N, CA and C atoms as a LAMMPS dump frame, in Angstrom:
ITEM: TIMESTEP
0
ITEM: NUMBER OF ATOMS
345
ITEM: BOX BOUNDS ff ff ff
-5.0000000000000000e+02 5.0000000000000000e+02
-5.0000000000000000e+02 5.0000000000000000e+02
-5.0000000000000000e+02 5.0000000000000000e+02
ITEM: ATOMS id mol type element x y z
1 1 1 N 113.506 426.755 -421.792
2 1 2 C 112.419 427.696 -420.942
3 1 3 C 111.954 427.43 -419.548
4 2 1 N 111.113 426.081 -419.409
5 2 2 C 110.712 425.481 -418.664
6 2 3 C 111.586 425.165 -417.254
7 3 1 N 113.064 424.98 -417.599
8 3 2 C 113.753 424.724 -416.593
9 3 3 C 114.28 425.996 -415.713
10 4 1 N 114.076 427.364 -416.359
11 4 2 C 114.063 428.577 -415.805
12 4 3 C 112.938 428.813 -415.038
13 5 1 N 111.659 428.368 -415.298
14 5 2 C 110.527 428.692 -414.282
15 5 3 C 110.635 427.53 -413.134
16 6 1 N 110.812 426.434 -413.774
17 6 2 C 111.168 425.272 -412.503
18 6 3 C 112.189 426.056 -411.696
19 7 1 N 113.377 426.435 -411.593
20 7 2 C 114.282 426.888 -410.582
21 7 3 C 113.961 428.161 -410.191
22 8 1 N 112.878 429.041 -410.839
23 8 2 C 112.484 430.289 -410.173
24 8 3 C 111.162 429.884 -409.132
25 9 1 N 110.73 428.83 -409.681
26 9 2 C 109.579 428.353 -408.415
27 9 3 C 110.323 427.929 -407.492
28 10 1 N 111.589 426.773 -407.852
29 10 2 C 111.847 426.283 -406.558
30 10 3 C 112.782 427.278 -405.491
31 11 1 N 112.965 428.24 -405.666
32 11 2 C 113.345 429.301 -405.334
33 11 3 C 112.829 430.211 -404.353
34 12 1 N 111.803 430.56 -405.535
35 12 2 C 110.715 431.323 -404.501
36 12 3 C 109.9 431.031 -403.582
37 13 1 N 109.592 429.886 -403.795
38 13 2 C 108.393 428.947 -402.995
39 13 3 C 109.203 429.077 -401.616
40 14 1 N 110.296 428.341 -401.241
41 14 2 C 110.931 428.357 -400.012
42 14 3 C 110.796 429.627 -399.302
43 15 1 N 111.626 430.656 -400.128
44 15 2 C 111.485 431.706 -399.395
45 15 3 C 110.193 432.521 -398.895
46 16 1 N 109.242 432.363 -400.036
47 16 2 C 107.863 433.033 -399.372
48 16 3 C 107.475 432.177 -398.237
49 17 1 N 107.685 430.923 -398.01
50 17 2 C 107.332 429.889 -396.568
51 17 3 C 108.137 430.45 -395.616
52 18 1 N 109.25 431.066 -395.931
53 18 2 C 110.42 431.163 -394.551
54 18 3 C 109.45 432.889 -394.072
55 19 1 N 109.306 433.698 -395.157
56 19 2 C 108.49 435.134 -395.055
57 19 3 C 107.476 435.004 -394.075
58 20 1 N 106.167 434.03 -394.512
59 20 2 C 105.141 433.704 -394.015
60 20 3 C 105.143 433.456 -392.642
61 21 1 N 106.04 432.082 -392.591
62 21 2 C 106.231 431.82 -391.083
63 21 3 C 106.735 433.186 -390.139
64 22 1 N 107.873 433.834 -390.456
65 22 2 C 108.275 434.694 -389.818
66 22 3 C 107.25 435.937 -389.38
67 23 1 N 106.262 435.964 -390.348
68 23 2 C 105.151 437.087 -389.972
69 23 3 C 103.807 436.386 -389.435
70 24 1 N 103.635 435.35 -389.288
71 24 2 C 102.967 434.496 -388.608
72 24 3 C 103.35 434.384 -387.086
73 25 1 N 104.863 434.029 -387.073
74 25 2 C 105.511 434.055 -385.636
75 25 3 C 105.314 435.432 -384.962
76 26 1 N 105.505 436.336 -385.604
77 26 2 C 105.385 437.442 -384.858
78 26 3 C 104.078 438.127 -384.48
79 27 1 N 102.898 437.634 -385.115
80 27 2 C 101.74 437.908 -384.913
81 27 3 C 101.472 437.322 -383.666
82 28 1 N 101.822 436.077 -383.371
83 28 2 C 101.472 435.221 -382.183
84 28 3 C 102.644 435.236 -381.001
85 29 1 N 103.538 436.181 -381.128
86 29 2 C 104.287 436.79 -380.039
87 29 3 C 103.451 437.65 -378.716
88 30 1 N 103.796 436.84 -377.481
89 30 2 C 103.378 437.539 -376.554
90 30 3 C 103.685 439.094 -376.655
91 31 1 N 105.449 439.122 -376.74
92 31 2 C 106.007 440.49 -376.789
93 31 3 C 105.788 441.105 -377.933
94 32 1 N 105.535 442.426 -378
95 32 2 C 105.249 443.26 -379.58
96 32 3 C 106.849 443.396 -380.166
97 33 1 N 107.152 443.576 -381.077
98 33 2 C 108.669 443.498 -381.505
99 33 3 C 108.576 444.032 -382.991
100 34 1 N 109.35 445.034 -383.447
101 34 2 C 109.38 445.161 -384.695
102 34 3 C 110.711 444.471 -385.505
103 35 1 N 109.86 443.642 -386.564
104 35 2 C 111.195 442.773 -387.5
105 35 3 C 111.402 443.488 -388.593
106 36 1 N 112.454 443.428 -388.608
107 36 2 C 112.916 443.627 -390.239
108 36 3 C 113.717 442.123 -390.724
109 37 1 N 113.481 442.021 -392.011
110 37 2 C 113.539 440.988 -392.556
111 37 3 C 114.736 441.161 -393.95
112 38 1 N 115.857 440.597 -393.491
113 38 2 C 116.973 441.506 -394.827
114 38 3 C 117.177 440.135 -395.284
115 39 1 N 117.062 440.018 -397.058
116 39 2 C 117.298 439.089 -397.733
117 39 3 C 118.269 439.687 -398.68
118 40 1 N 119.389 438.297 -398.821
119 40 2 C 120.555 438.566 -399.848
120 40 3 C 120.955 436.95 -400.258
121 41 1 N 120.648 437.233 -401.364
122 41 2 C 120.976 436.001 -402.167
123 41 3 C 119.878 435.053 -401.386
124 42 1 N 120.503 434.015 -401.231
125 42 2 C 119.881 432.764 -400.481
126 42 3 C 119.539 432.77 -399.006
127 43 1 N 120.223 433.892 -398.256
128 43 2 C 119.931 433.833 -396.864
129 43 3 C 119.206 434.646 -396.08
130 44 1 N 118.817 434.701 -395.272
131 44 2 C 117.689 435.428 -394.559
132 44 3 C 118.021 435.345 -393.235
133 45 1 N 117.912 436.862 -392.426
134 45 2 C 118.347 437.028 -391.137
135 45 3 C 116.926 438.135 -390.683
136 46 1 N 116.73 437.906 -389.349
137 46 2 C 115.662 438.571 -388.811
138 46 3 C 116.166 439.167 -387.682
139 47 1 N 115.962 440.616 -387.519
140 47 2 C 116.422 441.054 -386.634
141 47 3 C 115.435 441.821 -385.876
142 48 1 N 115.263 441.543 -384.416
143 48 2 C 114.231 442.136 -383.865
144 48 3 C 114.671 443.507 -382.801
145 49 1 N 113.471 444.204 -382.316
146 49 2 C 113.856 445.329 -381.533
147 49 3 C 112.631 445.468 -380.595
148 50 1 N 112.831 445.941 -379.351
149 50 2 C 111.424 446.009 -378.599
150 50 3 C 111.214 447.201 -378.795
151 51 1 N 109.403 447.431 -378.674
152 51 2 C 109.083 448.657 -378.777
153 51 3 C 109.157 449.385 -377.739
154 52 1 N 109.162 451.095 -377.746
155 52 2 C 109.766 451.892 -377.101
156 52 3 C 108.855 451.378 -375.65
157 53 1 N 109.095 452.084 -374.365
158 53 2 C 108.435 451.494 -373.479
159 53 3 C 107.481 452.993 -372.977
160 54 1 N 105.916 452.394 -372.796
161 54 2 C 105.457 453.58 -372.387
162 54 3 C 105.469 454.143 -371.024
163 55 1 N 105.353 455.226 -370.866
164 55 2 C 105.869 455.94 -369.484
165 55 3 C 104.398 455.919 -368.523
166 56 1 N 104.798 455.813 -367.216
167 56 2 C 103.783 455.498 -366.401
168 56 3 C 103.379 456.806 -365.839
169 57 1 N 102.236 457.432 -366.435
170 57 2 C 101.843 458.871 -366.802
171 57 3 C 101.102 459.236 -365.075
172 58 1 N 100.456 457.957 -364.257
173 58 2 C 99.951 458.444 -362.943
174 58 3 C 101.217 458.558 -361.904
175 59 1 N 102.093 457.938 -362.172
176 59 2 C 103.438 458.293 -361.293
177 59 3 C 104.023 459.627 -361.501
178 60 1 N 104.332 459.807 -363.036
179 60 2 C 104.869 461.111 -363.436
180 60 3 C 104.199 462.238 -362.746
181 61 1 N 102.634 462.265 -363.318
182 61 2 C 101.897 463.029 -362.864
183 61 3 C 101.939 463.418 -361.383
184 62 1 N 101.577 462.237 -360.624
185 62 2 C 101.731 462.093 -359.269
186 62 3 C 103.104 463.578 -358.703
187 63 1 N 104.121 462.917 -359.005
188 63 2 C 105.469 463.536 -358.756
189 63 3 C 105.347 465.373 -359.606
190 64 1 N 104.956 465.457 -360.626
191 64 2 C 104.648 466.683 -361.047
192 64 3 C 103.695 467.692 -360.408
193 65 1 N 102.579 467.034 -359.924
194 65 2 C 101.444 468.101 -359.343
195 65 3 C 101.671 467.73 -357.905
196 66 1 N 102.693 467.249 -357.274
197 66 2 C 102.87 467.353 -355.89
198 66 3 C 102.562 468.355 -354.733
199 67 1 N 102.825 469.6 -355.552
200 67 2 C 103.183 471.382 -354.949
201 67 3 C 101.943 471.951 -355.223
202 68 1 N 101.1 471.221 -356.385
203 68 2 C 100.034 472.261 -357.05
204 68 3 C 98.989 472.435 -355.713
205 69 1 N 98.564 473.933 -356.334
206 69 2 C 97.593 474.289 -354.893
207 69 3 C 95.956 473.613 -355.378
208 70 1 N 96.21 473.061 -356.532
209 70 2 C 94.743 472.278 -357.146
210 70 3 C 95.195 470.91 -357.932
211 71 1 N 95.652 469.895 -356.607
212 71 2 C 96.65 468.623 -357.302
213 71 3 C 95.568 467.67 -357.982
214 72 1 N 93.868 467.644 -357.635
215 72 2 C 93.291 466.94 -358.43
216 72 3 C 93.138 467.572 -360.052
217 73 1 N 92.955 468.654 -360.356
218 73 2 C 93.102 469.327 -361.295
219 73 3 C 94.357 469.194 -362.161
220 74 1 N 95.307 469.587 -361.562
221 74 2 C 96.946 469.441 -362.306
222 74 3 C 96.912 468.058 -362.721
223 75 1 N 96.449 466.83 -361.875
224 75 2 C 96.649 465.355 -362.258
225 75 3 C 95.782 465.129 -363.751
226 76 1 N 94.598 465.591 -363.656
227 76 2 C 93.758 465.433 -364.85
228 76 3 C 94.532 466.144 -366.25
229 77 1 N 94.856 467.121 -366.04
230 77 2 C 95.532 467.869 -367.415
231 77 3 C 96.785 467.363 -367.658
232 78 1 N 97.429 467.108 -366.809
233 78 2 C 98.704 466.265 -366.766
234 78 3 C 98.331 465.147 -367.535
235 79 1 N 97.581 464.055 -366.841
236 79 2 C 97.256 462.997 -367.771
237 79 3 C 97.029 462.871 -368.967
238 80 1 N 96.069 463.891 -369.282
239 80 2 C 95.914 464.077 -370.698
240 80 3 C 97.035 464.228 -371.534
241 81 1 N 97.701 465.145 -371.167
242 81 2 C 98.678 465.644 -371.902
243 81 3 C 99.959 464.666 -371.924
244 82 1 N 100.127 463.835 -370.565
245 82 2 C 100.693 462.708 -370.668
246 82 3 C 100.193 461.693 -371.711
247 83 1 N 99.425 461.153 -371.775
248 83 2 C 98.49 460.178 -372.605
249 83 3 C 99.114 460.703 -374.479
250 84 1 N 98.746 461.815 -374.539
251 84 2 C 99.071 462.237 -375.877
252 84 3 C 100.575 462.248 -376.441
253 85 1 N 101.545 462.745 -375.418
254 85 2 C 102.726 462.929 -375.709
255 85 3 C 103.636 462.003 -375.155
256 86 1 N 103.242 461.099 -374.348
257 86 2 C 103.956 460.015 -373.53
258 86 3 C 105.252 460.591 -373.008
259 87 1 N 105.293 461.829 -372.39
260 87 2 C 106.259 462.209 -371.615
261 87 3 C 105.424 463.292 -370.5
262 88 1 N 106.473 463.533 -369.713
263 88 2 C 106.053 464.459 -368.854
264 88 3 C 107.745 465.411 -368.023
265 89 1 N 107.356 466.538 -368.391
266 89 2 C 108.8 467.017 -367.967
267 89 3 C 108.92 466.636 -366.266
268 90 1 N 110.397 466.744 -366.029
269 90 2 C 110.739 466.511 -364.868
270 90 3 C 110.316 467.934 -363.693
271 91 1 N 110.411 467.34 -362.572
272 91 2 C 110.177 468.479 -361.241
273 91 3 C 108.612 468.827 -361.44
274 92 1 N 108.625 469.661 -360.496
275 92 2 C 106.847 470.259 -360.146
276 92 3 C 106.34 471.402 -361.046
277 93 1 N 107.396 472.172 -361.828
278 93 2 C 107 472.945 -362.965
279 93 3 C 108.351 473.513 -363.809
280 94 1 N 107.779 473.966 -364.818
281 94 2 C 109.012 474.486 -365.763
282 94 3 C 109.204 473.102 -366.617
283 95 1 N 110.786 473.253 -366.828
284 95 2 C 111.415 472.311 -367.688
285 95 3 C 110.792 471.707 -368.9
286 96 1 N 109.899 472.677 -369.371
287 96 2 C 109.142 472.031 -370.654
288 96 3 C 110.077 471.797 -371.622
289 97 1 N 111.61 472.223 -371.693
290 97 2 C 112.306 471.955 -373.2
291 97 3 C 112.454 469.912 -373.144
292 98 1 N 112.269 469.764 -371.86
293 98 2 C 112.457 468.24 -372.068
294 98 3 C 111.46 467.716 -372.684
295 99 1 N 110.185 468.054 -372.67
296 99 2 C 108.808 467.34 -373.326
297 99 3 C 108.479 468.865 -374.22
298 100 1 N 108.908 468.854 -375.62
299 100 2 C 108.056 469.868 -376.374
300 100 3 C 106.601 469.956 -376.83
301 101 1 N 106.229 468.478 -376.689
302 101 2 C 104.65 468.247 -376.946
303 101 3 C 104.067 468.833 -376.028
304 102 1 N 104.31 468.33 -374.753
305 102 2 C 103.702 468.749 -373.634
306 102 3 C 103.57 470.24 -373.34
307 103 1 N 104.666 470.781 -373.601
308 103 2 C 104.803 472.574 -373.598
309 103 3 C 103.889 472.995 -374.651
310 104 1 N 103.942 472.68 -375.743
311 104 2 C 103.27 472.992 -376.852
312 104 3 C 101.407 472.948 -376.925
313 105 1 N 101.112 472.091 -375.898
314 105 2 C 99.89 471.658 -376.195
315 105 3 C 98.962 472.873 -375.481
316 106 1 N 98.071 473.388 -376.094
317 106 2 C 97.066 474.724 -375.419
318 106 3 C 95.709 474.044 -375.592
319 107 1 N 94.717 474.929 -374.677
320 107 2 C 93.612 475.133 -374.372
321 107 3 C 92.796 475.791 -375.683
322 108 1 N 91.613 475.572 -375.441
323 108 2 C 90.901 476.456 -376.84
324 108 3 C 91.008 477.889 -376.594
325 109 1 N 91.305 478.233 -375.474
326 109 2 C 91.518 479.931 -375.524
327 109 3 C 92.911 480.254 -375.379
328 110 1 N 93.967 479.331 -375.886
329 110 2 C 95.432 479.717 -375.904
330 110 3 C 96.117 479.544 -374.926
331 111 1 N 95.706 479.244 -373.643
332 111 2 C 96.699 478.964 -372.422
333 111 3 C 97.168 477.586 -372.723
334 112 1 N 98.588 477.397 -372.173
335 112 2 C 98.909 476.331 -371.635
336 112 3 C 98.004 475.219 -370.931
337 113 1 N 97.991 474.004 -371.602
338 113 2 C 96.786 472.905 -371.51
339 113 3 C 97.706 472.18 -370.125
340 114 1 N 99.135 471.918 -370.246
341 114 2 C 99.68 471.265 -369.442
342 114 3 C 100.325 471.844 -368.154
343 115 1 N 100.078 471.643 -366.9
344 115 2 C 100.735 471.964 -365.647
345 115 3 C 102 471.879 -365.967
């Protein structure tokens, strides 16, 4: 009975140390990554993938609002929508199918919020 507990402890302790080191390594990393740890038997592999890149809302809204009759108002509304949805439809108007979140956002009065 004691041999089973010792062998279990000998296997579990190094495994826990490896998992802890992987977590600490990710916490200290400069680049944010999503880490998936796959355990099978005694082997361990770590797969890292970068997080999706944030859109440049200022540049996207500048392009979207360049032909607006009220560019400052357009950029302010577009910026709010872009921050919430992380997308801006291409072109200066329309194309809402490219960004449904942007298209579905409304004001308190029920009008489209995003230009």
